[in-house]
C-alpha positions in Angstrom: 7.2 17.1 72.1 7.0 13.3 73.0 4.7 11.4 70.8 2.0 9.2 72.3 0.8 7.9 69.0 1.8 4.3 68.5 2.8 3.9 64.8 4.1 0.4 65.4 0.8 -0.7 66.8 -1.1 0.6 63.7 1.4 -1.1 61.3 1.4 -4.4 63.2 -2.5 -4.6 63.4 -3.4 -3.4 60.0 -0.2 -4.4 58.1 -0.6 -3.7 54.3 -3.8 -1.7 55.0 -1.9 1.0 56.7 0.4 3.7 55.2 2.9 6.4 56.5 0.9 9.6 55.9 4.3 11.4 55.6 4.7 9.8 52.2 1.7 11.5 50.7 2.5 14.9 52.0 6.1 14.7 50.8 5.2 13.4 47.4 3.6 16.6 46.0 0.8 14.5 44.4 -1.9 16.6 46.0 -0.7 19.5 43.8 -2.1 17.6 40.8 -5.6 17.6 42.2 -5.6 13.8 42.6 -7.7 12.6 45.5 -6.0 11.0 48.5 -7.6 7.5 48.1 -6.1 7.4 44.5 -2.8 9.0 45.6 -2.0 6.6 48.5 -2.9 3.6 46.3 -0.4 4.8 43.7 2.4 5.5 46.2 2.0 2.1 47.7 2.3 0.5 44.2 5.1 2.7 43.0 7.3 3.4 46.0 6.2 1.3 49.0 8.0 2.2 52.3 8.1 4.4 55.3 9.1 8.1 55.9 9.3 11.0 53.5 10.1 10.2 49.8 13.7 10.5 48.9 14.9 12.2 45.6 14.8 8.9 43.6 11.3 8.1 44.8 10.1 11.6 44.1 11.5 11.5 40.5 9.8 8.1 39.9 6.4 9.4 41.1 6.7 12.6 39.3 7.7 11.0 36.0 4.8 8.6 36.3 2.3 11.3 37.0 3.5 13.5 34.2 3.0 10.6 31.8 -0.1 9.0 33.1 -2.3 11.8 34.6 -3.7 14.1 31.9 -4.4 17.8 32.6 -7.4 19.5 31.2 -5.3 21.3 28.6 -3.8 18.0 27.4 -7.2 16.8 26.0 -6.9 18.2 22.5 -3.3 16.8 22.1 -4.4 13.4 23.2 -7.3 13.4 20.8 -5.0 14.5 18.0 -2.6 11.6 18.7 -5.3 9.0 18.9 -7.1 10.2 15.7 -4.1 11.2 13.5 -1.3 8.9 14.5 -3.4 5.8 15.1 -1.9 5.4 18.5 -3.5 3.8 21.6 -3.2 6.1 24.6 -3.2 5.2 28.2 -4.3 7.6 30.9 -5.2 7.3 34.6 -8.5 9.2 35.3 -12.0 8.9 36.5 -14.4 7.2 34.0 -18.1 7.0 34.1 -20.6 5.1 31.8 -24.2 6.0 30.8 -26.7 4.1 28.8 -28.7 6.5 26.5 -32.2 5.4 25.8 -33.8 6.7 22.6 -37.5 6.7 21.9 -38.7 4.3 19.1 -35.2 2.8 18.7 -35.2 -0.8 17.5 -31.6 -1.3 18.6 -30.3 -2.2 22.0 -28.6 0.9 23.2 -24.8 0.8 23.5 -23.1 2.1 26.7 -21.1 5.3 26.4 -18.1 6.2 28.5 -17.2 9.7 29.6 -13.8 10.8 30.9 -14.4 14.3 32.4 -10.8 15.4 32.6 -10.4 15.0 28.8 -13.9 16.4 28.0 -14.8 13.1 26.3 -18.4 12.1 26.7 -19.4 9.5 24.0 -16.7 7.0 23.9 -17.5 3.5 22.8 -16.9 0.8 25.5 -17.6 -2.9 25.4 -20.5 -4.3 27.5 -18.0 -6.8 29.0 -16.0 -4.0 30.7 -19.1 -2.4 32.0 -20.6 -5.7 33.3 -17.3 -6.5 35.0 -17.1 -3.1 36.7 -20.7 -2.1 37.3 -19.7 0.9 39.5 -18.9 2.6 36.3 -22.6 3.0 35.9 -23.0 4.8 39.2 -20.2 7.1 40.5 -17.6 6.0 38.0 -14.3 4.4 38.8 -10.6 5.6 38.8 -8.3 3.5 36.8 -5.9 3.0 33.8 -7.9 3.7 30.6 -6.6 2.5 27.2 -8.1 4.6 24.4 -8.0 4.1 20.6 -9.7 5.4 17.5 -12.1 3.0 15.8 -13.9 2.8 12.5 -17.3 1.4 13.1 -19.1 1.0 9.8 -17.9 4.4 8.7 -18.4 6.0 12.1 -15.1 7.1 13.7 -15.2 7.2 17.4 -12.9 7.2 20.4 -13.1 3.8 22.1 -12.2 2.5 25.5 -10.5 -0.8 24.6 -9.1 -1.8 28.0 -9.7 -0.7 31.6 -7.7 -1.6 34.7 -9.5 -0.2 37.8 -8.0 0.9 41.1 -9.7 -1.7 43.2 -10.5 -0.4 46.7 -9.4 -2.8 49.4 -11.9 -5.5 50.3 -13.3 -4.9 53.7 -14.2 -7.7 56.1 -16.1 -5.9 58.9 -15.5 -8.7 61.4 -11.8 -8.4 60.9 -12.1 -4.6 61.1 -13.9 -5.0 64.5 -11.3 -7.4 65.7 -8.6 -4.9 64.8 -10.4 -2.2 67.0 -10.1 -4.5 70.1 -6.3 -3.9 70.0 -6.6 -0.1 70.6 -7.8 2.0 73.5 -10.6 4.4 72.7 -8.2 7.3 72.6 -5.7 5.4 70.4 -8.6 4.5 68.0 -9.9 8.1 68.0 -6.5 9.4 67.0 -6.2 6.6 64.3 -9.4 7.8 62.8 -8.2 11.4 62.7 -4.9 10.3 61.2 -6.7 8.3 58.6 -8.8 11.3 57.6 -5.5 13.2 57.0 -5.2 15.2 60.1 -2.4 15.2 62.8 -4.2 14.0 65.9 -1.3 15.2 68.1 -1.5 18.8 67.1 -2.0 20.9 70.3 -5.0 22.7 68.8 -6.9 19.4 68.3 -8.5 19.0 71.8 -11.1 16.3 72.6 -14.0 18.4 71.6 -12.4 19.3 68.2 -11.7 15.7 67.5 -15.3 14.7 68.3 -16.6 17.4 65.9 -14.2 16.3 63.2 -15.2 12.7 63.4 -18.8 13.8 63.2 -18.0 14.6 59.6 -17.7 10.9 58.9 -21.3 10.0 60.0 -22.8 10.6 56.5 -20.5 7.8 55.3 -21.4 5.3 57.9 -25.2 6.1 58.1 -27.6 5.8 55.2 -29.9 8.8 54.6 -28.1 10.9 57.2 -28.3 14.6 56.6 -26.3 17.2 58.4 -25.3 20.8 58.1 -21.8 22.2 59.1 -21.5 26.0 59.7 -18.1 27.5 60.2 -15.7 30.3 59.3 -13.5 29.8 56.3 -10.4 27.8 56.6 -11.5 24.8 58.9 -11.2 22.3 56.1 -14.9 21.5 55.9 -14.8 19.8 52.5 -11.3 18.3 52.7 -12.2 14.7 53.8 -15.2 14.5 51.5 -13.1 15.4 48.5 -10.4 12.8 49.3 -12.0 9.8 50.9 -13.9 7.9 48.1 -15.5 8.4 44.8 -18.9 7.4 46.1 -18.8 10.9 47.6 -19.7 13.9 45.3 -18.8 17.5 46.3 -20.5 20.4 44.6 -19.3 23.9 45.3 -21.6 26.9 45.5 -23.2 28.6 42.6 -26.5 27.3 41.0 -28.0 24.0 41.6 -30.6 22.7 39.1 -33.3 20.1 39.7 -31.8 18.2 36.8 -28.4 18.0 38.5 -29.7 17.0 41.8 -32.8 14.9 41.0 -33.4 13.8 37.4 -32.4 15.2 34.0 -35.6 15.7 32.0 -33.9 15.6 28.6 -31.6 12.6 29.1 -33.7 10.8 31.8 -30.5 10.2 33.7 -30.7 10.1 37.5 -29.2 13.0 39.3 -26.6 13.1 42.1 -28.9 12.0 44.9 -29.7 8.8 43.1 -26.0 7.9 42.2 -23.9 8.7 45.1 -23.7 7.5 48.7 -22.9 11.0 50.0 -23.6 14.4 48.3 -22.0 17.5 49.7 -23.1 20.9 48.8 -20.3 23.3 49.7 -20.4 27.1 50.0 -24.2 27.0 50.6 -24.2 30.7 51.6 -23.7 31.4 47.9 -26.2 28.8 46.7 -28.9 30.0 44.2 -31.9 28.3 42.6 -33.8 29.7 39.7 -37.0 28.5 41.3 -36.4 27.5 45.0 -39.8 25.7 45.3 -38.7 23.4 42.5 -35.8 22.2 44.6 -36.9 22.6 48.1 -40.2 20.8 47.7 -38.8 17.5 46.4 -35.8 17.9 48.6 -38.0 18.1 51.8 -39.7 14.9 50.7 -36.4 13.2 50.0 -34.9 14.2 53.3 -38.0 12.9 55.1 -38.4 9.4 53.5 -35.5 8.7 51.1 -37.6 9.1 48.0 -38.0 11.9 45.4 -40.0 12.6 42.4 -39.5 15.4 39.9 -43.0 16.3 38.5 -43.4 15.4 34.9 -40.0 13.6 34.5 -40.4 10.3 36.3 -43.5 8.1 36.7 -42.4 6.4 40.0 -40.4 8.0 42.9 -36.7 7.3 43.0 -35.4 5.7 46.3 -31.9 6.4 47.5 -29.9 6.0 50.7 -27.7 8.9 49.9 -26.7 11.2 52.7 -26.8 15.0 52.2 -24.2 17.3 53.7 -24.5 21.1 53.5 -21.4 23.2 54.3 -21.6 26.9 54.8 -19.5 29.8 55.9 -20.7 32.1 58.7 -19.3 35.2 60.5 -17.8 35.0 63.9 -17.4 37.7 66.6 -14.2 38.6 68.5 -14.8 35.7 70.8 -14.8 33.2 67.8 -18.5 32.5 68.3 -21.3 33.0 65.6 -22.3 36.7 65.4 -25.9 35.6 65.0 -25.9 32.7 67.5 -29.7 32.9 68.0 -30.3 32.4 64.2 -27.4 30.5 62.7 -29.3 30.7 59.3 -28.8 34.4 59.3 -25.8 34.3 56.8 -27.7 31.7 54.6 -30.3 32.2 51.7 -33.9 32.6 53.0 -35.0 29.2 51.9 -32.9 27.6 54.6 -34.9 29.5 57.3 -38.0 27.3 56.9 -38.2 25.3 60.1 -39.8 22.3 58.4 -36.8 22.0 56.2 -34.3 22.4 59.0 -36.2 19.8 61.1 -35.2 17.1 58.5 -31.4 17.5 59.3 -29.9 15.5 62.1 -28.1 18.4 63.4 -25.8 21.5 62.8 -22.2 20.7 63.3 -20.6 23.8 65.1 -17.5 24.1 62.9 -16.4 27.2 64.9 -15.3 24.6 67.5 -12.8 23.2 65.0 -9.5 25.0 64.7 -8.6 26.8 61.4 -6.4 24.4 59.3 -2.7 25.1 59.4 0.2 23.3 57.6 1.4 21.4 60.7 -2.0 19.9 61.1 -1.5 17.5 58.2 -1.1 13.8 59.3 2.5 12.6 59.6 1.8 9.3 61.5 0.9 5.8 60.2 -2.8 5.6 59.4 -5.2 3.5 57.4 -4.9 3.8 53.6 -7.6 6.2 52.4 -9.2 3.8 50.0 -9.6 1.0 52.7 -10.7 3.6 55.3 -13.4 5.0 53.0 -14.7 1.5 52.0 -14.7 0.4 55.7 -16.8 3.4 56.7 -19.3 2.9 53.7 -19.5 -0.8 54.4 -20.9 0.0 57.9 -24.0 1.7 56.4 -26.1 -1.4 56.4 -25.3 -2.7 59.8 -28.3 -2.1 62.0 -26.9 -3.4 65.3 -25.5 0.1 66.2 -28.9 1.8 65.8 -30.5 -1.0 67.8 -27.9 -0.4 70.6 -28.7 3.3 70.6 -32.4 2.6 70.8 -32.0 0.2 73.8 -29.7 2.5 75.7 -31.3 6.0 75.2 -34.0 7.6 77.3 -35.9 10.6 75.9 -37.9 13.0 78.0 -40.9 13.1 75.7 -42.1 16.5 76.7 -38.9 18.0 75.3 -38.5 16.0 72.1 -40.3 15.4 68.8 -40.2 12.2 66.7 -37.7 13.8 64.4 -35.4 14.8 67.3 -35.4 11.2 68.6 -34.6 9.7 65.1 -31.9 12.4 64.5 -30.2 11.7 67.9 -30.3 8.0 67.5 -28.8 8.1 64.0 -26.0 10.4 65.1 -25.3 8.2 68.2 -25.3 5.2 65.9 -22.9 6.8 63.5 -20.5 7.7 66.4 -20.7 4.1 67.6 -19.7 2.8 64.2 -16.8 5.1 64.0 -15.5 4.8 67.6 -16.7 1.3 68.7 -17.1 -0.9 65.5 -16.6 -3.9 67.9 -19.5 -2.7 70.1 -17.5 -3.2 73.2 -18.2 -0.3 75.5 -19.7 0.8 78.8 -22.9 3.0 79.2 -20.5 5.7 80.3 -18.6 5.4 77.1 -21.8 5.6 75.1 -23.1 8.7 77.0 -19.8 10.6 76.7 -18.7 9.7 73.2 -22.0 9.2 71.3 -25.2 10.3 73.0 -24.0 13.7 74.3 -22.4 14.8 71.0 -25.6 13.6 69.2 -27.8 15.7 71.5 -25.5 18.8 71.2 -25.7 19.0 67.4 -29.5 18.4 67.4 -29.9 21.1 70.0 -28.5 23.7 67.5 -31.5 22.8 65.2 -33.9 23.3 68.2 -32.3 26.7 69.0 -32.9 28.0 65.4 -36.5 26.5 65.5 -37.2 28.0 68.8 -36.1 31.4 67.6 -37.9 31.3 64.2 -41.1 29.5 65.0 -43.4 29.8 67.9 -44.7 26.3 67.3 -41.5 24.8 68.8 -41.7 26.8 72.0 -44.2 24.2 73.4 -41.4 21.7 73.6 -39.2 24.1 75.6 -35.8 25.3 74.5 -33.7 22.4 75.7 -33.7 18.7 74.5 -33.3 16.2 77.4 -31.8 12.7 76.9 -30.1 10.2 79.1 -28.8 6.7 78.9 -30.8 3.8 80.2 
């Protein structure tokens, strides 16, 4: 098969911000559970180059990972070496910092570092390190951590004595937009897919599948953008969220507590929605709550206005621009369409059936239109480095020009749409503009085909469920009508 993907163009335009994706796939780093935005950063530092890694490069990478990346079952050995041998110990891991406030204390509270992979949660860390890398107080930061064992007035504690973070590439959005002008829309679309980690030249990735896959990026570029993706198993729903940036948190199935999502009543620490830019709840078909009302009530408020309060635990509402993504598995029929196409909520817990709750989501992404993931669908072209790519997308969140463009060029037939329909469609269209046209150079035909129509389509799935479940929505009719103006 002749390749139409222009690797040389990507390398020439983005230079050091690009990487040959073959290197990550051939390195074996993914087997260690290290996210792509860290892995690609490491590969570029340790073994820069093009093509698959050779034997010498593989050995260098493997030796470094064995030495620097701890496994969960290494934690007690590391603690033993630090405490009994008096050694400093260097590891590469994710580190987070919390400030614990204690009632009636007359001392200024000291920050405490946690390193989840080592099950360490109360490590001393200097305020100078925390002040220099303030993201430690939010999502945490990946980097090289130097640990030692200190005697502090008779109290022996593990301490972080040095920290060298993996700095995400600085993003100049003007330069990023200028880079876009060197590509056709199809070339740029394929670059976005490749940068996500997918092979855009795979024959199963048609135009529609690519559009649906790029829609997964909208929660990164749009603040307070909430979406649900329903699909059979195996379409790689959570892959990009797990690998793109540590400002994105993925929580898989099981039980979600108000303390984890909103605010912890015991520690007073802010939950996931207040700390991350994107929170992804995976496997929502198996999601359970002890008391659904204690979650759904505050969550509905948050989805509507970006603020939440947990009764009895916080005096003032907490504001956040975090986007919420729900990923769920549904059953398909022999035609690879949802078995319960009239009610897509049929395979999900009953609390998802409430139409007022569903109304607060921008749309339902039809994951059954995305092919099941196969080994040869992994990117092997030159794409953007994942750390740069993730930061570029997140940097676009606060640029309002794209939403204004969507407002100015979208006509709604008001008999068929509600206020929430309008907002949802405009935010989706704005998100696709940011992803596909960051330079904002496009025709109305481009906008209608690549942004407005896909935005209307995913919102239509919300309307379909509402129309089926709730007679109130029948007065708007079954179909949403929008056009360009």
